[in-house]
C-alpha positions as CSV (number, residue, x, y, z in Angstrom):
1,M,0.0,0.0,0.0
2,D,1.5,3.3,-1.0
3,V,1.4,6.5,1.1
4,Y,-1.5,8.1,-0.8
5,E,-3.7,5.0,-0.5
6,A,-2.9,4.7,3.2
7,V,-3.9,8.4,3.8
8,T,-7.1,8.3,1.7
9,S,-8.2,4.9,3.1
10,R,-7.6,5.8,6.7
11,R,-10.8,6.7,8.6
12,S,-12.2,6.3,12.1
13,V,-13.6,2.9,12.0
14,R,-16.4,2.2,14.5
15,G,-16.9,-1.5,14.0
16,F,-14.2,-4.2,14.3
17,K,-14.0,-8.0,13.9
18,D,-13.2,-10.1,16.9
19,R,-10.0,-11.2,15.3
20,P,-6.8,-10.9,17.3
21,V,-4.0,-8.6,16.2
22,A,-0.6,-10.2,16.4
23,R,1.8,-8.6,18.8
24,E,4.6,-8.7,16.2
25,I,2.5,-6.5,14.0
26,L,1.9,-3.9,16.7
27,E,5.6,-4.0,17.6
28,R,6.5,-3.4,14.0
29,V,4.1,-0.5,13.6
30,L,5.2,1.2,16.8
31,S,8.9,0.7,16.2
32,A,8.5,2.4,12.8
33,A,6.3,5.1,14.3
34,A,9.1,6.1,16.7
35,W,10.7,7.8,13.7
36,S,7.8,10.4,13.7
37,P,9.1,14.0,13.8
38,S,9.3,15.9,17.1
39,G,10.9,19.2,18.0
40,S,14.6,18.6,19.1
41,N,13.8,14.8,19.0
42,I,12.3,14.8,22.5
43,Q,9.7,12.2,21.5
44,P,6.9,13.3,23.9
45,W,4.6,10.4,23.4
46,N,4.1,7.8,26.2
47,T,2.2,4.8,24.8
48,Y,0.5,1.9,26.4
49,V,-0.9,-1.0,24.3
50,M,-3.6,-3.3,25.6
51,T,-5.0,-6.6,24.4
52,G,-6.5,-9.7,25.9
53,A,-7.8,-9.9,29.4
54,P,-6.5,-6.5,30.6
55,L,-8.3,-4.7,27.7
56,A,-11.5,-6.8,28.4
57,E,-11.3,-5.7,32.0
58,L,-11.0,-2.1,31.1
59,K,-13.8,-2.3,28.5
60,T,-16.2,-3.8,31.1
61,S,-15.3,-1.2,33.8
62,A,-15.6,1.8,31.4
63,V,-18.9,0.6,29.8
64,E,-20.5,-0.1,33.2
65,R,-19.4,3.3,34.6
66,V,-20.8,5.2,31.6
67,A,-24.0,3.1,31.5
68,H,-24.6,3.8,35.2
69,G,-24.4,7.5,34.5
70,D,-21.4,8.2,36.6
71,A,-19.9,11.7,36.3
72,W,-17.1,12.3,33.9
73,D,-13.6,12.7,35.2
74,K,-12.4,16.3,35.2
75,R,-10.9,17.1,31.9
76,Q,-7.1,17.7,31.9
77,Y,-7.4,19.6,28.6
78,E,-10.1,21.3,26.6
79,M,-11.4,19.0,23.9
80,Y,-13.2,21.7,22.0
81,P,-13.7,25.5,22.7
82,P,-17.0,26.2,24.4
83,A,-18.2,27.9,21.2
84,L,-16.9,26.6,17.9
85,K,-16.9,29.5,15.4
86,S,-17.6,29.1,11.7
87,P,-16.6,27.0,9.8
88,Y,-15.6,24.6,12.5
89,G,-18.9,24.4,14.3
90,E,-20.7,23.6,11.0
91,R,-18.2,20.9,10.2
92,R,-18.6,19.3,13.6
93,S,-22.4,19.4,13.3
94,A,-22.3,17.9,9.8
95,F,-20.1,15.0,11.1
96,G,-22.6,14.2,13.9
97,K,-25.5,14.2,11.5
98,E,-23.8,12.0,9.0
99,R,-22.6,9.5,11.6
100,Y,-26.0,9.0,13.3
101,S,-27.8,8.9,9.9
102,A,-25.6,6.1,8.8
103,L,-26.6,4.2,12.0
104,G,-30.3,4.9,11.3
105,I,-30.6,7.0,14.5
106,A,-32.9,10.0,14.5
107,R,-31.7,13.3,15.9
108,E,-34.4,13.2,18.7
109,D,-33.6,9.5,19.7
110,W,-31.4,10.4,22.6
111,E,-31.4,6.8,24.0
112,A,-30.1,5.4,20.7
113,R,-27.5,8.1,20.6
114,Q,-26.3,7.2,24.1
115,R,-26.0,3.5,23.2
116,A,-24.0,4.5,20.1
117,A,-21.7,6.7,22.3
118,I,-21.2,3.9,24.9
119,A,-19.7,1.8,22.1
120,N,-16.6,4.0,22.4
121,W,-15.7,2.4,25.7
122,N,-16.1,-1.1,24.2
123,C,-13.5,0.0,21.6
124,F,-16.2,-0.7,19.0
125,G,-15.3,-4.4,19.5
126,A,-11.6,-3.9,18.6
127,P,-9.3,-6.5,20.1
128,A,-6.4,-4.1,20.7
129,A,-6.2,-0.5,22.0
130,L,-3.5,2.1,22.4
131,F,-3.5,4.8,25.0
132,C,-1.3,7.8,24.5
133,Y,-0.1,10.0,27.3
134,I,1.9,13.2,27.4
135,D,3.8,14.9,30.2
136,R,1.7,17.6,31.8
137,E,4.6,20.0,31.8
138,L,5.0,20.0,28.0
139,G,3.3,22.6,25.8
140,P,1.4,23.0,22.5
141,P,4.4,22.2,20.2
142,Q,4.8,18.9,22.0
143,W,1.1,18.1,21.7
144,A,1.5,18.7,18.0
145,D,4.3,16.2,18.0
146,V,2.0,13.6,19.6
147,G,-0.5,14.3,16.9
148,M,2.1,13.6,14.2
149,Y,3.1,10.4,16.0
150,L,-0.5,9.2,16.2
151,Q,-1.1,9.9,12.5
152,T,2.0,7.9,11.7
153,V,0.7,5.0,13.8
154,M,-2.6,5.0,11.9
155,L,-1.0,5.1,8.5
156,L,1.3,2.2,9.4
157,L,-1.7,0.3,10.6
158,R,-3.3,0.7,7.2
159,A,-0.1,-0.6,5.6
160,E,-0.7,-3.8,7.7
161,G,-4.3,-4.1,6.6
162,L,-5.6,-2.8,9.9
163,H,-7.9,0.1,10.8
164,S,-8.1,2.4,13.8
165,C,-10.2,4.9,15.6
166,P,-8.6,7.6,17.7
167,Q,-10.8,8.5,20.7
168,M,-10.5,11.6,22.9
169,A,-13.5,10.2,24.7
170,W,-11.2,8.0,26.8
171,S,-9.9,11.2,28.5
172,Q,-13.4,11.5,30.1
173,V,-12.9,8.2,32.0
174,R,-9.1,8.6,32.5
175,E,-9.3,7.5,36.2
176,T,-10.8,4.2,35.1
177,V,-8.0,3.8,32.6
178,A,-5.4,4.7,35.2
179,E,-6.7,1.9,37.5
180,V,-5.6,-0.6,35.0
181,L,-2.5,1.1,33.5
182,S,-1.1,2.9,36.6
183,P,0.7,5.6,34.6
184,P,3.1,8.0,36.4
185,D,1.4,11.0,38.1
186,G,3.0,13.5,35.7
187,L,1.3,12.1,32.6
188,I,-2.0,13.3,31.0
189,L,-4.1,10.9,29.0
190,F,-4.6,12.5,25.6
191,C,-6.6,9.8,23.8
192,G,-7.2,6.1,23.3
193,M,-7.1,4.4,19.9
194,S,-9.1,1.3,18.9
195,I,-7.1,-1.0,16.6
196,G,-8.2,-4.1,14.6
197,Y,-9.7,-5.5,11.4
198,E,-12.7,-3.7,10.1
199,D,-16.2,-5.3,10.3
200,A,-17.5,-4.4,6.9
201,A,-21.0,-5.2,8.0
202,V,-21.2,-2.1,10.2
203,S,-22.7,0.8,8.4
204,F,-20.8,4.1,8.2
205,A,-20.7,7.4,6.4
206,R,-17.4,8.5,5.0
207,T,-17.0,12.1,6.2
208,G,-16.1,14.5,3.4
209,R,-13.4,17.1,3.5
210,A,-13.5,20.8,2.7
211,P,-12.5,21.9,-0.8
212,L,-8.8,22.6,-1.1
213,A,-9.4,26.3,-1.7
214,E,-11.1,26.6,1.7
215,T,-8.1,25.4,3.7
216,V,-5.1,26.0,1.5
217,T,-3.7,29.3,0.1
218,F,-1.1,29.1,-2.7
219,V,1.3,32.1,-2.9
220,D,2.8,32.0,-6.4
221,D,5.5,34.1,-8.1
């Protein structure tokens, strides 16, 4: 798979087969992803990979917690600004509409939307998950480095025939994750990432992208 195909075929998959992902594949992907760029090569990512019984334990704990309506953990970073100005707010709204329409869920069906949301904490059935932390003392440039690292991971997964779904939703139950992973106190959970083989039977809507002229400006001679 060439780079262009990896980029254009990557998407946030929300339905995975119950097919194990070999550890050697995950090690190969993460070893190559270590070559992602970072300012002054400080490599600010701290990654935990879970499979098997530990992941099953975490899924059960997180799903039960959310299903019981427990309060979210206090966020350690702001996922979105309180008010998304144009055009970002419109793009986010369009995404939500497309996603739930693909699942056959009406806008006013709050219970169905909640059930769909809870699937996040079951990793959408994925047999492997990655949790990415960053040191709380680092700043925006290092957060950008982590983003580049995660994108590299996702593209390498595509090269292996795998799919993924990065999920900031895990930061809302970070204490539940910490009970299993026991990360050092100085780390902040940025996101989780579900990893596995796509279940093609699960409906989805491929989210579009803004026209090039809307996001890119060429300055020519």
